[in-house]
Backbone as JSON, one array per atom type, in Angstrom:
{
  "sequence": "MQDPSPPPRYNVAPSQPVPVIISTPGGGREIVEMTWGLLPSWAKDPRSARRPINARAETLSQRPSFRSPLKHRRCLVPASGFFEWKKTNSSRIPYYIHRKDGDHFAFAGLYDIWTAPGSPSQLSFTIVTTEPNELVSGYHDRMPAILLERNEERWILPGEIPLHSLSEMFTPYPADMLVAYQVSRAVNNPENEGKKLIQKQEGLTSIL",
  "N": [[-164.21, 82.48, 12.99], [-160.95, 81.75, 14.13], [-160.11, 82.88, 18.06], [-157.1, 85.03, 18.23], [-154.49, 83.98, 19.9], [-153.17, 83.7, 23.5], [-151.31, 85.92, 24.69], [-148.3, 86.42, 25.29], [-146.33, 85.41, 28.31], [-144.88, 85.98, 31.71], [-144.63, 86.35, 34.44], [-146.56, 84.86, 36.29], [-148.54, 84.51, 38.56], [-150.69, 83.16, 41.73], [-154.08, 82.88, 42.18], [-153.96, 84.58, 39.89], [-155.51, 85.3, 35.84], [-155.05, 82.53, 33.62], [-154.16, 80.76, 30.56], [-155.24, 77.33, 30.62], [-155.58, 74.02, 29.0], [-157.67, 72.14, 28.12], [-159.25, 68.9, 26.95], [-162.05, 67.95, 24.33], [-165.95, 67.14, 24.35], [-166.03, 66.29, 21.63], [-163.61, 65.0, 21.49], [-160.51, 66.29, 20.74], [-158.75, 69.39, 21.38], [-158.81, 71.87, 23.71], [-158.81, 75.66, 24.08], [-158.91, 77.61, 27.3], [-159.34, 79.79, 29.5], [-158.47, 80.93, 32.57], [-158.83, 80.85, 36.15], [-156.32, 80.07, 38.46], [-155.18, 78.18, 41.44], [-157.47, 76.16, 43.07], [-161.06, 76.31, 42.88], [-162.99, 74.1, 44.38], [-166.18, 72.4, 43.41], [-167.82, 72.21, 45.08], [-168.54, 73.64, 47.21], [-169.19, 75.93, 49.65], [-169.2, 78.85, 49.99], [-167.43, 81.17, 47.63], [-165.42, 83.15, 48.77], [-164.48, 82.67, 50.94], [-163.57, 79.67, 50.47], [-159.81, 77.67, 50.24], [-158.25, 77.76, 48.29], [-156.33, 75.17, 47.3], [-153.38, 75.55, 45.28], [-151.51, 74.18, 44.48], [-151.37, 70.74, 43.52], [-150.29, 67.61, 45.89], [-148.88, 65.2, 44.11], [-148.61, 62.78, 45.21], [-151.78, 62.45, 45.9], [-153.61, 62.25, 45.51], [-155.81, 61.37, 45.09], [-157.48, 60.69, 47.33], [-157.75, 63.5, 48.43], [-160.58, 66.23, 49.14], [-161.25, 67.77, 47.56], [-160.05, 66.68, 45.36], [-160.22, 65.0, 44.09], [-162.74, 64.34, 42.66], [-162.48, 65.89, 40.04], [-160.03, 64.86, 39.76], [-160.95, 62.69, 38.35], [-162.67, 63.54, 36.15], [-161.83, 65.84, 35.1], [-159.06, 67.09, 33.46], [-156.7, 69.2, 32.67], [-154.19, 70.36, 30.63], [-151.39, 72.57, 31.48], [-149.12, 74.93, 29.72], [-146.4, 75.55, 29.2], [-143.5, 77.24, 29.39], [-141.5, 77.62, 30.82], [-140.6, 77.6, 34.69], [-140.43, 79.12, 37.78], [-137.89, 78.93, 40.86], [-136.98, 79.64, 43.98], [-133.86, 80.13, 46.1], [-133.04, 79.24, 48.55], [-131.25, 81.85, 51.59], [-128.78, 82.77, 53.75], [-130.43, 85.86, 54.46], [-131.39, 85.87, 52.39], [-134.29, 85.34, 49.58], [-133.6, 84.26, 46.34], [-134.25, 83.81, 43.34], [-134.74, 81.53, 40.38], [-134.72, 80.71, 37.58], [-135.77, 77.74, 35.84], [-136.51, 75.98, 32.65], [-136.33, 74.09, 29.76], [-133.58, 72.63, 27.8], [-133.59, 73.17, 25.91], [-134.69, 74.99, 24.78], [-137.79, 74.8, 24.68], [-141.19, 74.35, 24.18], [-143.79, 73.05, 27.73], [-146.05, 71.39, 28.91], [-147.76, 71.48, 32.21], [-149.64, 68.83, 34.28], [-152.48, 68.99, 35.03], [-155.23, 70.33, 37.24], [-158.88, 70.86, 37.14], [-161.88, 72.12, 37.28], [-165.78, 73.51, 38.02], [-167.57, 76.36, 39.67], [-171.41, 76.96, 40.43], [-173.16, 78.54, 40.85], [-176.63, 80.04, 42.0], [-178.32, 82.76, 39.92], [-174.73, 83.52, 40.15], [-171.98, 84.16, 38.35], [-170.2, 81.83, 36.7], [-167.68, 79.87, 37.77], [-164.19, 79.36, 37.27], [-161.46, 77.21, 37.52], [-158.44, 76.25, 38.49], [-155.63, 73.54, 39.6], [-152.16, 72.68, 40.14], [-150.88, 69.78, 39.47], [-148.2, 68.81, 41.63], [-145.04, 67.12, 41.69], [-142.29, 64.68, 43.46], [-138.73, 66.61, 43.79], [-136.53, 66.1, 40.3], [-133.14, 65.82, 40.45], [-131.93, 68.02, 38.99], [-133.89, 70.42, 40.45], [-133.84, 70.02, 43.18], [-132.15, 71.22, 44.21], [-132.84, 73.27, 44.45], [-135.71, 73.06, 45.8], [-138.39, 71.0, 47.93], [-140.14, 69.69, 46.42], [-141.85, 69.65, 42.39], [-143.46, 71.06, 39.33], [-145.73, 69.12, 37.78], [-144.65, 68.0, 34.72], [-144.74, 67.07, 32.5], [-144.21, 64.19, 29.92], [-144.34, 63.99, 26.42], [-145.27, 62.05, 25.52], [-147.13, 61.64, 27.39], [-148.78, 63.55, 27.72], [-152.19, 63.8, 25.87], [-152.61, 60.9, 27.37], [-153.24, 62.26, 29.25], [-154.99, 64.52, 29.86], [-157.47, 62.8, 28.62], [-160.87, 61.74, 28.78], [-161.99, 59.74, 30.89], [-161.16, 57.16, 33.66], [-158.04, 57.47, 35.43], [-155.68, 54.74, 35.76], [-154.01, 54.24, 39.48], [-151.44, 53.12, 38.59], [-150.86, 54.33, 36.18], [-150.25, 57.04, 36.48], [-148.56, 57.18, 38.27], [-146.69, 56.61, 37.25], [-146.8, 58.91, 35.21], [-145.99, 60.8, 36.74], [-143.4, 60.89, 37.25], [-140.15, 62.37, 37.71], [-139.41, 64.94, 36.07], [-136.87, 64.38, 33.45], [-134.04, 65.75, 34.4], [-131.52, 66.09, 32.76], [-132.61, 67.33, 31.11], [-133.05, 70.07, 31.4], [-132.28, 72.88, 32.57], [-131.2, 76.09, 34.8], [-130.67, 79.13, 35.97], [-129.86, 82.22, 37.58], [-132.53, 85.12, 38.05], [-133.36, 87.66, 37.43], [-134.52, 89.91, 40.86], [-136.59, 91.08, 39.98], [-138.72, 89.02, 39.51], [-140.13, 88.64, 42.57], [-142.24, 90.29, 42.42], [-145.31, 90.56, 41.91], [-146.78, 92.66, 39.94], [-145.26, 93.2, 38.18], [-143.77, 92.74, 34.5], [-142.59, 91.32, 31.97], [-140.47, 90.29, 29.24], [-137.75, 90.5, 29.97], [-137.89, 89.25, 32.26], [-137.06, 86.84, 32.34], [-135.14, 87.04, 31.57], [-131.17, 86.31, 32.21], [-129.01, 86.88, 34.97], [-125.96, 88.6, 34.51], [-122.97, 87.76, 34.47], [-122.95, 85.63, 35.78], [-123.16, 82.47, 37.15], [-124.53, 79.87, 34.79], [-126.41, 76.05, 36.14], [-126.28, 72.99, 35.08]],
  "CA": [[-162.53, 82.21, 13.45], [-160.51, 81.45, 15.33], [-159.85, 83.64, 18.92], [-156.31, 84.64, 18.68], [-153.71, 83.12, 20.46], [-153.36, 84.89, 24.25], [-150.57, 86.52, 24.22], [-147.3, 86.01, 26.11], [-146.2, 86.42, 29.61], [-143.16, 85.78, 31.88], [-144.23, 86.09, 35.72], [-147.49, 84.26, 36.07], [-149.34, 83.81, 39.97], [-151.63, 82.58, 41.92], [-155.47, 83.75, 41.71], [-154.64, 85.62, 38.23], [-155.86, 84.04, 34.96], [-153.99, 81.81, 33.48], [-154.93, 79.69, 29.69], [-155.38, 76.43, 30.22], [-156.17, 73.55, 27.51], [-158.93, 71.14, 28.18], [-160.48, 68.58, 26.31], [-163.46, 68.87, 23.87], [-166.34, 66.59, 23.58], [-165.9, 65.41, 20.47], [-161.74, 64.21, 21.12], [-160.59, 67.81, 20.37], [-158.43, 70.48, 22.23], [-159.72, 73.55, 23.85], [-157.85, 76.32, 24.67], [-159.59, 78.36, 27.92], [-158.5, 81.39, 30.75], [-159.02, 80.08, 33.77], [-157.72, 81.46, 37.28], [-154.97, 79.6, 39.32], [-156.35, 78.08, 42.61], [-159.16, 75.55, 42.48], [-162.11, 76.53, 43.85], [-164.11, 72.88, 44.27], [-167.33, 73.34, 42.45], [-168.62, 71.78, 46.3], [-167.75, 74.65, 47.78], [-170.31, 76.99, 49.63], [-168.31, 79.88, 49.46], [-166.51, 81.19, 46.96], [-164.79, 83.93, 49.41], [-164.44, 82.5, 52.38], [-163.02, 78.61, 50.31], [-159.27, 78.04, 50.91], [-157.75, 77.98, 47.08], [-154.84, 74.72, 46.43], [-152.83, 76.25, 43.64], [-150.78, 72.89, 43.76], [-152.13, 69.18, 44.56], [-149.49, 66.84, 45.32], [-149.64, 64.17, 43.23], [-149.81, 61.21, 45.48], [-152.33, 62.5, 47.66], [-154.34, 62.85, 44.57], [-157.57, 60.24, 45.02], [-157.5, 61.12, 48.83], [-157.76, 64.71, 48.61], [-161.89, 66.1, 48.46], [-160.44, 68.72, 46.3], [-159.5, 66.69, 43.78], [-160.7, 62.95, 43.85], [-163.52, 64.25, 41.31], [-160.83, 66.51, 39.0], [-158.92, 63.67, 38.94], [-161.41, 61.39, 37.25], [-163.77, 64.02, 34.84], [-162.07, 67.1, 34.76], [-157.61, 67.36, 33.66], [-156.57, 69.94, 31.76], [-152.51, 70.03, 30.82], [-150.31, 74.2, 31.81], [-148.11, 75.15, 28.9], [-145.37, 76.72, 29.94], [-142.14, 77.53, 28.55], [-140.12, 77.08, 31.91], [-141.29, 78.48, 36.14], [-138.64, 80.28, 39.08], [-138.02, 79.08, 42.23], [-135.88, 80.34, 44.8], [-133.62, 78.97, 46.5], [-132.63, 80.67, 49.86], [-129.89, 82.11, 51.77], [-129.12, 83.74, 54.9], [-130.91, 86.99, 54.26], [-132.56, 86.95, 51.44], [-134.01, 84.29, 48.05], [-132.55, 84.22, 45.24], [-134.96, 83.68, 41.83], [-134.62, 80.43, 39.26], [-135.71, 80.3, 35.87], [-135.7, 76.55, 35.51], [-136.42, 75.68, 30.94], [-135.78, 72.97, 28.93], [-132.72, 73.59, 27.34], [-134.13, 73.07, 24.02], [-135.84, 76.88, 24.57], [-139.07, 74.58, 23.52], [-142.96, 74.92, 26.0], [-143.69, 71.32, 28.0], [-147.28, 71.24, 29.86], [-147.45, 71.01, 33.08], [-150.45, 68.53, 34.38], [-153.31, 70.43, 35.93], [-157.26, 69.55, 37.42], [-159.4, 71.85, 37.23], [-163.02, 72.96, 38.43], [-166.14, 74.77, 37.69], [-168.06, 75.96, 40.49], [-171.71, 77.6, 40.28], [-174.48, 79.39, 42.18], [-178.11, 81.18, 41.26], [-177.47, 83.93, 39.73], [-173.23, 84.47, 40.3], [-171.18, 83.61, 37.2], [-169.98, 80.58, 36.9], [-166.24, 80.51, 38.1], [-163.39, 78.2, 36.79], [-160.4, 77.73, 38.24], [-157.53, 75.1, 38.58], [-154.15, 73.28, 40.17], [-150.81, 72.36, 39.08], [-150.26, 68.84, 40.16], [-146.45, 68.38, 42.08], [-144.11, 65.19, 42.05], [-140.56, 64.15, 43.64], [-138.31, 66.79, 42.36], [-135.53, 65.54, 39.98], [-131.56, 66.39, 40.26], [-131.81, 69.6, 40.0], [-134.28, 71.24, 40.8], [-134.24, 69.53, 44.45], [-131.08, 71.62, 45.03], [-133.95, 75.19, 44.85], [-137.0, 73.29, 46.09], [-138.66, 69.63, 48.0], [-141.22, 69.35, 45.3], [-141.41, 70.92, 41.23], [-144.32, 70.72, 38.72], [-145.54, 67.68, 37.74], [-144.32, 68.13, 33.95], [-146.12, 65.62, 31.04], [-143.58, 63.97, 28.83], [-145.17, 64.69, 25.19], [-146.28, 61.02, 25.26], [-148.51, 61.78, 28.72], [-150.17, 64.78, 27.44], [-153.03, 62.94, 25.5], [-153.23, 60.35, 27.87], [-153.29, 63.13, 31.02], [-156.84, 65.03, 29.51], [-158.23, 62.15, 27.76], [-162.23, 61.83, 30.05], [-162.37, 58.86, 32.43], [-160.74, 57.16, 34.87], [-156.56, 57.19, 34.62], [-155.72, 53.43, 36.76], [-153.28, 54.81, 40.07], [-149.65, 52.42, 38.39], [-150.15, 55.03, 34.9], [-150.19, 58.14, 37.07], [-147.04, 57.36, 38.84], [-144.78, 56.85, 35.23], [-146.49, 59.88, 34.14], [-145.44, 61.64, 37.35], [-142.08, 60.24, 37.17], [-139.57, 63.99, 37.68], [-139.16, 65.33, 34.56], [-135.59, 64.41, 33.18], [-132.92, 66.5, 34.81], [-130.76, 66.57, 31.8], [-133.52, 68.89, 29.52], [-133.7, 71.47, 31.85], [-131.34, 73.77, 32.84], [-131.29, 76.83, 35.5], [-129.93, 79.89, 35.82], [-130.64, 83.53, 38.29], [-133.35, 86.53, 37.69], [-134.04, 89.51, 38.77], [-135.35, 89.67, 41.73], [-138.84, 91.95, 39.94], [-140.08, 87.94, 39.3], [-140.99, 88.14, 42.77], [-143.32, 91.05, 42.63], [-146.09, 89.93, 40.59], [-147.8, 92.91, 38.89], [-143.84, 93.04, 37.13], [-144.22, 91.75, 33.63], [-141.21, 91.08, 30.32], [-139.67, 89.26, 29.11], [-136.78, 90.79, 30.77], [-138.03, 88.8, 34.19], [-135.97, 85.46, 32.32], [-133.28, 87.22, 30.66], [-129.94, 85.82, 32.58], [-128.06, 87.88, 35.04], [-125.07, 89.06, 34.25], [-121.68, 87.01, 35.32], [-123.67, 84.77, 37.12], [-123.47, 81.23, 36.01], [-125.62, 78.24, 35.02], [-126.95, 75.24, 36.47], [-127.01, 72.28, 33.87]],
  "C": [[-161.85, 81.82, 14.79], [-159.8, 82.72, 16.7], [-158.32, 83.68, 18.91], [-154.84, 84.23, 19.89], [-152.78, 84.01, 22.3], [-151.54, 84.65, 24.07], [-148.45, 86.16, 25.97], [-146.69, 86.56, 27.03], [-145.29, 85.65, 30.49], [-143.59, 86.27, 33.6], [-145.41, 85.84, 36.27], [-147.82, 84.01, 37.97], [-150.37, 83.57, 40.49], [-152.84, 84.25, 41.51], [-154.86, 84.97, 40.49], [-155.19, 84.3, 37.33], [-155.3, 83.39, 33.8], [-154.99, 80.58, 32.5], [-154.64, 78.18, 30.07], [-155.55, 75.48, 29.12], [-156.86, 72.31, 28.6], [-159.44, 70.07, 26.53], [-161.82, 68.7, 25.84], [-164.75, 67.17, 24.01], [-166.19, 65.67, 22.38], [-164.08, 65.1, 19.91], [-161.14, 65.19, 21.76], [-159.44, 69.12, 21.51], [-158.87, 71.86, 22.26], [-158.63, 75.06, 24.65], [-158.66, 77.29, 26.0], [-159.18, 79.19, 29.75], [-160.03, 80.49, 32.16], [-158.29, 80.35, 35.8], [-157.07, 80.44, 38.08], [-155.42, 79.58, 41.51], [-157.76, 77.9, 42.53], [-160.26, 76.12, 43.43], [-162.96, 75.27, 43.91], [-165.29, 73.87, 43.82], [-168.39, 72.72, 44.17], [-169.05, 72.58, 47.13], [-169.51, 75.61, 48.74], [-170.17, 78.39, 49.58], [-167.41, 80.47, 49.29], [-165.11, 82.67, 47.69], [-164.4, 83.64, 50.6], [-163.14, 80.57, 52.09], [-161.44, 78.93, 50.56], [-159.37, 77.4, 49.38], [-156.42, 77.22, 46.65], [-154.69, 76.0, 44.82], [-151.69, 74.64, 43.19], [-151.35, 71.97, 44.85], [-150.79, 67.96, 43.97], [-149.53, 65.65, 44.84], [-149.79, 62.6, 43.78], [-150.15, 60.98, 46.45], [-153.5, 62.3, 47.1], [-156.4, 62.67, 44.42], [-157.51, 60.35, 46.36], [-157.58, 62.04, 48.82], [-159.99, 65.05, 47.95], [-161.75, 66.54, 47.52], [-160.56, 67.91, 45.32], [-159.29, 65.28, 42.98], [-162.05, 63.43, 42.46], [-163.08, 64.82, 39.91], [-160.35, 65.36, 38.44], [-159.95, 63.38, 38.47], [-161.95, 62.02, 36.09], [-162.81, 65.19, 34.94], [-160.52, 67.88, 34.89], [-157.46, 68.23, 32.77], [-154.94, 70.09, 31.51], [-152.12, 72.15, 31.08], [-149.73, 74.17, 31.18], [-147.77, 76.09, 28.96], [-144.19, 77.06, 29.39], [-140.65, 77.58, 29.88], [-141.27, 77.58, 33.91], [-139.63, 78.66, 37.28], [-139.65, 79.15, 40.24], [-136.65, 79.6, 42.82], [-135.22, 79.75, 45.86], [-133.06, 80.53, 47.87], [-131.27, 80.59, 50.36], [-129.59, 82.66, 52.97], [-129.65, 84.3, 55.01], [-132.25, 86.92, 53.73], [-133.02, 85.6, 50.42], [-134.21, 84.72, 47.08], [-133.75, 83.88, 43.93], [-134.1, 83.24, 40.58], [-134.81, 80.8, 39.09], [-134.79, 79.47, 35.13], [-136.71, 76.35, 34.23], [-136.38, 75.1, 30.51], [-134.77, 74.02, 28.04], [-133.26, 74.03, 25.87], [-134.59, 74.37, 23.79], [-137.63, 75.84, 24.55], [-139.96, 74.29, 24.86], [-143.19, 72.99, 25.8], [-145.15, 72.2, 28.25], [-147.09, 70.38, 31.61], [-149.3, 69.86, 33.63], [-151.11, 69.4, 35.41], [-154.7, 69.28, 35.96], [-157.65, 71.29, 38.3], [-161.33, 71.05, 38.31], [-164.01, 73.98, 38.04], [-167.38, 74.77, 38.76], [-169.44, 76.94, 40.29], [-172.48, 77.95, 41.25], [-176.03, 80.03, 41.28], [-177.59, 82.03, 41.48], [-176.31, 85.04, 39.67], [-173.08, 83.84, 38.88], [-170.85, 82.18, 37.53], [-168.4, 80.44, 37.3], [-165.52, 78.68, 37.45], [-161.76, 78.45, 37.02], [-159.47, 75.55, 38.48], [-156.02, 75.09, 39.47], [-153.02, 72.24, 39.82], [-150.05, 71.26, 39.88], [-147.87, 68.96, 40.79], [-146.04, 67.11, 42.72], [-143.11, 65.99, 42.58], [-139.54, 65.36, 43.2], [-136.76, 66.22, 42.55], [-134.2, 66.57, 40.45], [-131.89, 67.56, 40.0], [-132.5, 70.63, 40.11], [-134.71, 71.46, 42.44], [-132.65, 70.05, 45.16], [-131.99, 73.5, 45.3], [-135.4, 74.14, 46.06], [-137.62, 71.15, 46.96], [-139.7, 69.2, 46.74], [-141.36, 70.56, 43.75], [-142.99, 69.18, 40.67], [-144.15, 69.43, 37.66], [-145.39, 67.72, 36.04], [-144.55, 66.78, 32.85], [-144.81, 65.36, 30.7], [-144.37, 64.24, 27.55], [-145.86, 63.71, 24.99], [-147.35, 61.16, 26.08], [-149.37, 62.64, 28.6], [-151.32, 64.66, 26.76], [-153.92, 61.99, 26.57], [-154.26, 61.04, 28.75], [-155.57, 63.86, 30.96], [-157.73, 64.47, 28.35], [-159.3, 61.7, 29.25], [-161.62, 60.33, 30.44], [-161.23, 58.15, 32.95], [-158.52, 56.92, 34.65], [-155.86, 55.6, 36.26], [-153.73, 54.26, 37.74], [-151.81, 53.95, 39.09], [-150.06, 53.99, 36.91], [-150.2, 56.11, 35.93], [-148.12, 58.35, 37.8], [-146.16, 56.94, 38.01], [-145.36, 58.02, 35.14], [-145.97, 60.25, 35.34], [-144.2, 61.37, 38.22], [-141.37, 61.94, 36.95], [-139.01, 63.92, 36.2], [-137.63, 65.48, 34.79], [-134.45, 65.97, 33.28], [-131.99, 67.39, 33.34], [-131.45, 67.36, 30.34], [-134.13, 69.84, 29.8], [-131.97, 72.14, 32.32], [-131.93, 75.12, 33.83], [-130.34, 77.8, 35.49], [-130.55, 81.78, 36.98], [-130.92, 83.9, 37.3], [-133.26, 87.33, 37.69], [-134.88, 89.36, 39.72], [-137.46, 90.96, 42.26], [-139.55, 90.95, 39.99], [-141.02, 88.49, 40.7], [-142.3, 90.14, 43.16], [-143.86, 90.77, 41.28], [-146.77, 90.69, 39.57], [-146.0, 93.55, 37.85], [-143.67, 91.72, 35.88], [-143.12, 92.21, 32.41], [-141.1, 90.3, 30.44], [-137.54, 89.36, 29.75], [-136.39, 90.04, 31.8], [-137.44, 87.56, 33.57], [-135.22, 85.83, 31.86], [-132.43, 86.7, 31.98], [-128.93, 86.66, 33.64], [-126.7, 87.4, 34.62], [-124.23, 88.69, 34.71], [-121.84, 86.14, 36.54], [-123.59, 83.39, 36.05], [-124.83, 80.05, 36.37], [-125.71, 77.39, 35.49], [-127.26, 73.91, 35.59], [-127.74, 70.92, 34.99]]
}
């Protein structure tokens, strides 16, 4: 009997457990729960180790924390959307960005496994980021590396990926496939949860 699908979540934050998709030895896919914030396998003390939640696409092969995962431990982070905040003079206003057709997509991710004698293994991941498209650039100078469907399998298959292929994979997701609108400031508290957090605030205009 297969495990049931994870329940939907609407306000995922760093350090929380998140279901990600990895490739199995037989070439299939498996959903595994991991902590958001990469703990390198070579870290001496997980309590003091820096745990990056994002990894810049342009420097993946240069950073010690990402070099080995880039070669051997790539994953997909499924999502229905993501939040960005627009700065004003007095506050930061949250916006929800998702596909216009309401379908899911997958962020490119890297994961690692930390082990030590007498301690349980810790699985963790980071999300790759890239240059923003025309829509997201109105909120932030980076955006998650959303993979086109044709690239999802290429990303998680074992083996190295040529640098020119990585550049093509990390091209910013088409802006005309996304929509953004303002949502409740309740998303600023990671303890808040529920579908209401991604509902459009009444009386506000969507940004296409």
